[in-house]
ZAMARGU-4260 file (C-alpha; in steps of 0.2 Angstrom, whole numbers, plus 5000, padded with zeros to 4 digits):
<rodrens>
0) 5000/5000/5000 | 5008/5016/4995 | 4994/5028/4998 | 4993/5035/5016 | 4981/5049/5016
5) 4965/5053/5008 | 4966/5068/4997 | 4951/5079/4995 | 4948/5082/4976 | 4937/5098/4973
10) 4924/5098/4960 | 4925/5113/4947 | 4916/5129/4952 | 4904/5136/4939 | 4915/5152/4940
15) 4932/5159/4941 | 4940/5173/4951 | 4952/5185/4942 | 4961/5201/4949 | 4948/5212/4939
20) 4935/5205/4953 | 4932/5212/4971 | 4930/5201/4986 | 4924/5204/5003 | 4929/5192/5017
25) 4920/5192/5033 | 4918/5179/5048 | 4930/5169/5059 | 4949/5170/5060 | 4951/5157/5046
30) 4943/5172/5035 | 4960/5181/5040 | 4971/5168/5032 | 4963/5166/5016 | 4958/5184/5014
35) 4977/5189/5019 | 4983/5178/5006 | 4971/5186/4993 | 4978/5203/4997 | 4996/5197/4996
40) 4993/5190/4979 | 4986/5207/4973 | 4967/5205/4973 | 4955/5219/4977 | 4950/5213/4994
45) 4941/5219/5009 | 4945/5209/5024 | 4934/5208/5041 | 4928/5226/5042 | 4921/5223/5059
50) 4936/5211/5065 | 4934/5193/5068 | 4916/5188/5069 | 4913/5170/5074 | 4894/5166/5074
55) 4881/5167/5059 | 4869/5179/5068 | 4884/5191/5070 | 4890/5189/5052 | 4872/5193/5046
60) 4871/5208/5058 | 4887/5215/5051 | 4882/5213/5033 | 4865/5222/5037 | 4875/5236/5044
65) 4885/5237/5028 | 4870/5237/5017 | 4862/5251/5028 | 4879/5260/5028 | 4874/5264/5046
70) 4883/5278/5055 | 4886/5274/5074 | 4884/5287/5086 | 4890/5288/5105 | 4874/5280/5110
75) 4879/5263/5101 | 4896/5262/5111 | 4897/5255/5129 | 4912/5258/5141 | 4920/5245/5151
80) 4939/5244/5158 | 4942/5262/5153 | 4938/5259/5135 | 4925/5262/5123 | 4918/5248/5112
85) 4904/5242/5101 | 4897/5224/5104 | 4896/5223/5085 | 4916/5225/5083 | 4931/5216/5088
90) 4942/5224/5103 | 4954/5230/5090 | 4941/5244/5086 | 4940/5249/5105 | 4949/5265/5112
95) 4950/5276/5128 | 4945/5289/5116 | 4926/5289/5112 | 4929/5300/5096 | 4943/5289/5090
100) 4933/5273/5092 | 4918/5280/5082 | 4929/5286/5069 | 4937/5269/5066 | 4920/5261/5066
105) 4912/5273/5055 | 4927/5274/5042 | 4927/5255/5041 | 4909/5254/5038 | 4908/5268/5025
110) 4923/5259/5015 | 4917/5241/5016 | 4899/5247/5012 | 4904/5254/4995 | 4915/5239/4992
115) 4902/5226/4995 | 4890/5236/4984 | 4902/5233/4969 | 4910/5216/4974 | 4909/5201/4964
120) 4911/5189/4978 | 4907/5188/4997 | 4916/5174/5007 | 4908/5170/5023 | 4916/5159/5036
125) 4906/5153/5051 | 4917/5148/5067 | 4903/5143/5079 | 4885/5140/5080 | 4885/5147/5098
130) 4880/5164/5102 | 4881/5176/5117 | 4866/5187/5120 | 4867/5202/5130 | 4855/5200/5143
135) 4850/5218/5146 | 4846/5221/5127 | 4843/5204/5121 | 4855/5206/5107 | 4867/5194/5099
140) 4885/5202/5102 | 4899/5198/5090 | 4912/5201/5104 | 4910/5201/5123 | 4924/5213/5127
145) 4929/5203/5143 | 4913/5209/5152 | 4907/5197/5166 | 4900/5181/5161 | 4884/5186/5170
150) 4881/5199/5158 | 4877/5186/5145 | 4867/5171/5141 | 4874/5158/5129 | 4864/5148/5117
155) 4866/5135/5102 | 4858/5141/5086 | 4848/5128/5076 | 4850/5123/5058 | 4833/5130/5056
160) 4836/5147/5065 | 4851/5150/5053 | 4843/5145/5037 | 4828/5155/5041 | 4839/5170/5045
165) 4848/5169/5029 | 4833/5166/5018 | 4827/5184/5024 | 4843/5191/5023 | 4848/5185/5006
170) 4832/5195/4998 | 4840/5211/5005 | 4858/5206/5000 | 4852/5203/4981 | 4843/5219/4980
175) 4859/5228/4986 | 4871/5219/4975 | 4862/5208/4962 | 4878/5201/4954 | 4886/5195/4971
180) 4891/5177/4972 | 4892/5170/4990 | 4904/5157/4996 | 4903/5149/5013 | 4916/5140/5023
185) 4917/5133/5039 | 4932/5136/5049 | 4943/5122/5054 | 4948/5130/5069 | 4941/5122/5085
190) 4932/5131/5099 | 4939/5119/5112 | 4931/5129/5126 | 4915/5120/5121 | 4924/5103/5123
195) 4927/5090/5110 | 4907/5086/5110 | 4901/5103/5110 | 4913/5108/5096 | 4908/5094/5085
200) 4890/5098/5088 | 4892/5116/5084 | 4901/5112/5068 | 4888/5100/5063 | 4875/5113/5065
205) 4885/5125/5054 | 4888/5112/5040 | 4871/5107/5039 | 4864/5125/5038 | 4877/5130/5025
210) 4873/5115/5014 | 4854/5119/5015 | 4858/5136/5009 | 4869/5130/4995 | 4855/5118/4989
215) 4842/5133/4989 | 4852/5146/4981 | 4860/5146/4963 | 4873/5159/4968 | 4878/5151/4985
220) 4892/5140/4985 | 4904/5130/4998 | 4922/5129/4999 | 4927/5113/5010 | 4941/5122/5021
225) 4934/5112/5036 | 4935/5095/5027 | 4952/5099/5018 | 4958/5100/5038 | 4949/5086/5046
230) 4949/5073/5032 | 4964/5077/5020 | 4978/5084/5032 | 4971/5076/5047 | 4986/5076/5058
235) 4992/5086/5073 | 5007/5091/5063 | 4996/5103/5055 | 4992/5113/5071 | 5001/5126/5080
240) 5008/5123/5097 | 4990/5124/5105 | 4984/5110/5095 | 4968/5121/5091 | 4973/5134/5078
245) 4980/5127/5061 | 4998/5130/5056 | 5006/5140/5043 | 5008/5124/5033 | 4990/5120/5034
250) 4985/5137/5028 | 4997/5135/5013 | 4990/5119/5008 | 4972/5126/5009 | 4977/5141/5000
255) 4985/5129/4987 | 4967/5120/4986 | 4958/5137/4984 | 4969/5142/4970 | 4966/5128/4960
260) 4947/5129/4963 | 4946/5147/4959 | 4960/5153/4948 | 4964/5149/4930 | 4982/5148/4924
265) 4983/5166/4919 | 4978/5172/4935 | 4990/5161/4944 | 5005/5168/4934 | 5000/5186/4939
270) 5000/5180/4957 | 5017/5173/4955 | 5023/5189/4949 | 5014/5200/4962 | 5021/5189/4976
275) 5038/5191/4969 | 5037/5210/4970 | 5030/5210/4988 | 5043/5197/4994 | 5057/5208/4987
280) 5049/5223/4997 | 5050/5212/5012 | 5069/5213/5011 | 5077/5224/5025 | 5095/5230/5021
285) 5108/5234/5034 | 5110/5251/5026 | 5094/5259/5018 | 5105/5272/5010 | 5118/5261/5002
290) 5119/5263/4983 | 5116/5244/4981 | 5100/5244/4990 | 5093/5260/4982 | 5097/5252/4965
295) 5087/5237/4971 | 5073/5247/4975 | 5074/5256/4957 | 5073/5238/4950 | 5057/5234/4960
300) 5050/5250/4955 | 5054/5246/4936 | 5045/5229/4939 | 5030/5237/4946 | 5028/5250/4931
305) 5029/5235/4919 | 5016/5226/4928 | 5005/5241/4928 | 5007/5243/4909 | 5003/5225/4906
310) 4989/5223/4920 | 4981/5240/4922 | 4969/5233/4935 | 4982/5229/4948 | 4984/5242/4962
315) 5002/5245/4968 | 4998/5261/4977 | 5004/5255/4994 | 5019/5247/4987 | 5024/5262/4976
320) 5021/5274/4992 | 5033/5262/5002 | 5047/5264/4988 | 5045/5282/4989 | 5048/5283/5007
325) 5063/5272/5006 | 5071/5280/4991 | 5086/5293/4995 | 5092/5294/4977
</rodrens>
């Protein structure tokens, strides 16, 4: 026997993604992994405008806020441990300064709302079917911000609740952006605080709900990141030291499957060229002002200009700004 693993072979999707397309990624921390890969590969990508969001109810609420292009006010914020925060946002948006908190929240919503309106693809990653409800308001929160546990009640969503929520939400989403295609994933990162049985129960609810939505809607699809990790890699070698989160090797393997599923050969060639430029920009010299390094930067600038001539849809503004700041010649 020369086969020691079961490789998951993906079926072809009825579409492909190119650098001309815009994609919004929202959901659990696995979204950050693949979304960051997309950004580094030169795609137009908006990544988690509310920060990491784990459960289906909070993902839906976040997207509704983007559709409404809602403007948050001071009444939407809460104060605890000397910081202002929103229950709809990750703690990275919190601040000791109330105005700064509101500015970060509202600028992110405004930017992402316009992005979603014109996006071709929406990637949604569910992490858990368990939600925390704020007892005082009855609202499901995206983040508890380390408030006392007694502030919240904890519930497990049902398959029927998730499907019903998204049945209603998809109507609004399609009105907002009729051309949008939706790709669901279920995060392979385990929620170990639920225990082994609790985690599997939660993931099972998510998988059943997602597949019911895929069966119901033509423009809703599923990318099996969960199955790639659980049934293809299937080994603790592919986890980080905590044995819960997935390793860089695993992320790169899933990214390879992702590329094969969604990109054609021409797109992969562009990815290779973009990644080569970005890798070169990561180089840190001993002497930034040295002529050799400045010549190195000049060559990178030339490569970017050639790429822009050949592929006018690529955006190298950040890279060119970095080169401008590094240049001394």
